[in-house]
Structures are given as structure tokens and as C-alpha cells.
N, C-alpha and C positions, 0 to 999 in steps of 0.2 A: 513678405509672406512667410509664415512659420510652417514647417513640416515636421510631423511626428510619424515615426515608423515603428510598428509592432513587428519585431523580428528583423534585426540588422544582419541578415544573412547575405549570401553571395549576390542575389539579384537586387536586393534593396541597396546594398553598398555600391553596386555598379551604377544604379540610378543616381545615387548621391554623387558619385565620381563625375558623372557627365553633366549634372545639372545643379550642383551645389550653389553655383553663382546666382541662380534664380531665386534663392531663398534667403531670408534674413537670418533665420535660425533653423538648424536641423538637429533633431534629437530622436532617440528611439530606445528600444529595449533589446536585451540579450538575456540568456538564461542564467549566466553565472557572473559572479563578481569579478572573476579573473578576466572573462571576455570583455566586461564593461571597461576594465582598466586599459585593455589593449585598444578598444575602440576610441576611448577618450584621448589616447595618444595621437590619434589621427585628427583630433580637433572636433569630433562629434560628441555631443553630450549623450552618454549612454547610461541606462538605468536597468537594474536587475528586475526581471519578471519571469517567474517560473510557476505558472498555475496560480495557486493560492498565495504565493510569496511574491510581493512586489514592493518597489520603492515608492513611498508616499509622494515623492516629487512628480511622479507620472501624472497624477491628477491635476496638479497645478499647470503642467505644460499642456495637457489636453484642453484645459480651459482657455488657453491662448492660441491654440493651433488653428491654422486656416485649411491645411490639407493633411489628411490622415491616410497613411498607406498601411494595409494589413498584409504582412508577409508571413505571419506566424500560422502554422498549420493547425488543424484540429488535433486535440489530444484526448485520448480515451473516448472518442466519439462526440466530444463537445468543443465548442469554440471558446478558447480560454479568454480571448479579449472580450467577447460579449458577456461571458460569465462574470467577469470582474468589473467591467467598465461601461456596460451598456447605458446606464443612467447618465454617467458623466458625459459620454459621447453624445447622447441624445440631447443634452442640455448645453453643449459647448456653444458659447455665444458667437464665436468667430468662424466656426467650421463651415466651409462651403463645398468641400470635395472629399469624398471617401473612396478609396480604391482597394478592392479586395483581390489578391492574387490567388487564382484557382488553377485548374488544370483541364486540358482537353480530355483527360481521362474520364470526366463525368459523362461523356457521350457513350462510353462503352465500346463494344465491338460493332462495327458497321460492315464487316466482311470486305473491307477495302473500298467501300463506297465513300462518296463525298458527304461531309456534314458541314452545317453552318450554324449560326446562332439560333435559328428557328427549329433546329433538330431537337426533338425531345430528349433530355438526358436519359441514359439507360446504364447507370454505373454497374460494373460487373464485380468490383472489389469493395471490401469494407472501407478502404481508404477513399475511394471515389464516392461512395455513398455518404461518408462523413463530409466530404467537400461540398457536395450538392446541398446537403442539409445546411451547412454554414452559409453557402450562397443565398439560400432562401431566407435565412434569418437576417442577413444584412440587407437584402432587398426589401424585406418587410419593414425594417427600421427606416429605410429611405423613403417609403411610400408617403408618409406624412411629415417628414422632416424638412427643415429649411435648407438642408444640404443635399447634394446629389451623390447617390451611391452608384459606383460602377464596378462591374465584375470583369476581370481579365482572365480568360482561360488560356493558359500558357502551354505551348508545345514543349518539346524537349529542349532544355536550355543549354547553350554552350557559349563560350566566350574566353577571354584571357585566363590562362591557367586551368581551363576546364573545357577540353575539346578532344576530338579524336587524335589530334596532333600530339597532345600530351600523353595519351595512352599508347600510341605507337612508339613514341620516344622512350617511355619508361618500360616498355615491354609488356604492358598489361592489356593491350588491345586484343580482342577476339573477333573473328569474322564468323558470327553465328548466322546460319542461313535457315530461315523458315520460309518455304516457297510462298510467294504472293504477299509477304509481309512488308508493309511500308510504315514510315513514321514521318511526321513533320518535325521540324526543329525551329528554333528561333535564337538569334544572336542576342546576347545581353544588352548590347547597344541599341538594338531595335526595340526591345522591351522598354528600355529607358525612354526612347523618343515617343513611343505610344503613350506611356504614362504622362509625360510632360504635355503632349498634345491634348490629352483628356483634361488635365488640370487647367489648361488655357480655355478650353470650351467644354465644361461639364455637361453631361446629359443624364437626366434623372433615370435611375434604374436601367442603365444601358449595360449590355453584355457584349464583350468583344473577344473574338478569337485572335490570339496573338501568335501567329505562326508564319512560316516562310511560304514561298510560292510553290515549292516543289517537294512533295512527299516522296520519299525514296527508300529503298532497302537499306537497312543499317550496315550490311556488309560492304556496300558500295562506298559509304562514307569512310570506313576504315581503309579501304583500298586507295581512295583518293588521297587521304592523309599520308599514307605510306609513300605514294608517288611523289607528293610534294617534298617529303623529307629524303627522297632518294633511297628508300628502303624497300626491301621485299615485303609484300603484304603478308600478313599471317595466313596460315592455311584456313580454308573454309571448314566450319564444324557444323554438322547437321544439328538443328535445334534439339532434337530428341536425345542427342548424345552430349550436349553441352553441359558442363558443370557450372551451374548458376545458383545463386541464392534464390529463395522463394520470391523476394521482392523483384529481382531482375527478371525472373521468368514471368511474373505477373504483367510486366510491360508488354510482353508478346501476346497476351490474351486479347488485346485490343488492336484491331487492324482497321484503319480508316484514313481518309484523306481530308484534311481540314481546310475549309475555305476561309480566307482572310479579307474578304471584300469590304467588310464594314469598317475596319480601321483605315482603309483607304478612302472610302466614300464619305464617311462621317467625320473622321479626324484628319483627313488630308495627309496621311502618312505615306511617305515613299520609302520603302524598305531600303536600308543601306546594304543589306546582305540578303537578297531575295532567294538565294539558294545556299546550300551548305558549301558549294564550291567557292562562291564569293566570300563567305565568311572564313573558311579555312585558308584561302589564299591570302586574305588580309592578315590573319593571325600569323601565318608563316612568314610573311614579309616583316612583321613586327618582332620576329625572333622566337615565336612559339615553337617549342619542340627542339630547339637547338641546344639548350643547356644540358639535355640528357643524351645528346647524340654522341 
């Protein structure tokens, strides 16, 4: 089975790391020639794709791919993959599975209530509106196609070298408190197993929430990470007093609890890290956060 990935970023590379043995060939795109060289050094064929600029070899590989993963985000309100390659993808003779990585941010603010895949999207930010627009475009393509399109709405991603442990260890962690605020998270390894389970059993135009079992306050995650590393937790900072970038503050505009029943009932996935505690404990045992201690 051949796999092609648009956007060889953190999540996509974690997927390849765990399941490369399941594919005959793996290749994908990055934005710069320099990054392509780095990726090739790890044995993955990488091609440059940055909006209107792309390597012509991409078309040849799309014509041979069986599974297509889109991890590239919308740019300037448009989906760059669909803009450049929609016809090639629609006509790809071997393609049987398409997965689009989206975000639970498309649900918007639910005031701390539970949401699931049947909850109507209510995006509150331009980024989320662009995501839901891209979702709809991919689903429309999949309606009459010979391949199955799946949408994966991801919660806050963490994993090796990207976790609260890393932030506590390097001194950048902040315990920002907004009363009543909760987030779901998802370990990169659990994202990977969800994607692989879907490839094994594709479902036409399916939407999956990829989130853990326990939404919780972000300050509790930082405190638990500090405890694991034997450090004092950073002091709590009221949300209104926190020095944050506009993007960071935007994450706090959405308050919801995300149900993940569908990945379990339809894909038979059993989360390896059902809560942030499971995930952080495993990362800490693997040495996460120790190098900066």
C-alpha cells in the first residue's frame, strides 16, 4: 500500500513513525527545499509544495497512491491541496482512502457542554471557519468518488518532545486559570492508531472526534507535569492578566467537552492514553523533560 501525505508535520510524522511498516512506499510534502532534504534523510520521499509552487513529481505519486492523508492547513482561507490537485486526486486510479486532519475547534464554544460528531459546527474564529469550509469541500469530493473520505477532528495534540513536561522542564509553562475552562487532548500515538484503524476499514464521508476521555482544566495538566518532574508548579495566573499571543488567547474562547465514542464503536480503537495523566506518565518514563532538568 502506498501512502502520500500533504504536510509532513509533527502529527503526520508520528503516524509514519508508528505505522511505516504497513506501507510499501511513503512520501509527502513540505514547504521548503531545506525541509525536504531533512525529511529525505530519514528515508521518506519528500517534495516541495508551497501553494502555487510544487514539485511535478507529486502528480506521479498521487496517481499511484492508495491512501492520502491531508495534514496541510488552509492558507488564506483556501485549501491549497484542493486548489492545485483536486482533479488529480479525483481521478487517482488506486486511491481508496482519504483522511483530512481537522480540529475540534470547528464546534466553537459550547459553554463547557458535551459535543459529538452530530453537533452542528459553530466556528468562532476565522481559522475554524476555514477548517469547516475545507472539511465540506473534501466531503463533497468524496460523495461520488470511488474512494472514502474521512474527517478527523483533533483535540489538543501532545506527544514526544511536545508536552506539558517539556514546557515545565524548559521553564516556559504557565498555569493560566480561566474558571470553568476545560480542554480535551490527544496523544500523537492515539491519533496514529485511529488513522490506521480507519485505513483498515474505510467509511465513506465519516467524521471522527479524536480526543481523550477526560476534558480538564489546562492548569491541572501543568501541575501534574511538574509533580512528575519533582518540580514546583508555576504560580496560577488569572486569564485576564496573562500575557498571551492572540492565537493563544483564541484557544480559550472555546469551552467544551468532546465525546469520542465513535472512534471506539466504529473503529474499535482502545485509547492507549485515555487521560493526560496516562500520557504524561508514559512520556516521563521515556525520559521526557529530563534533558532540561
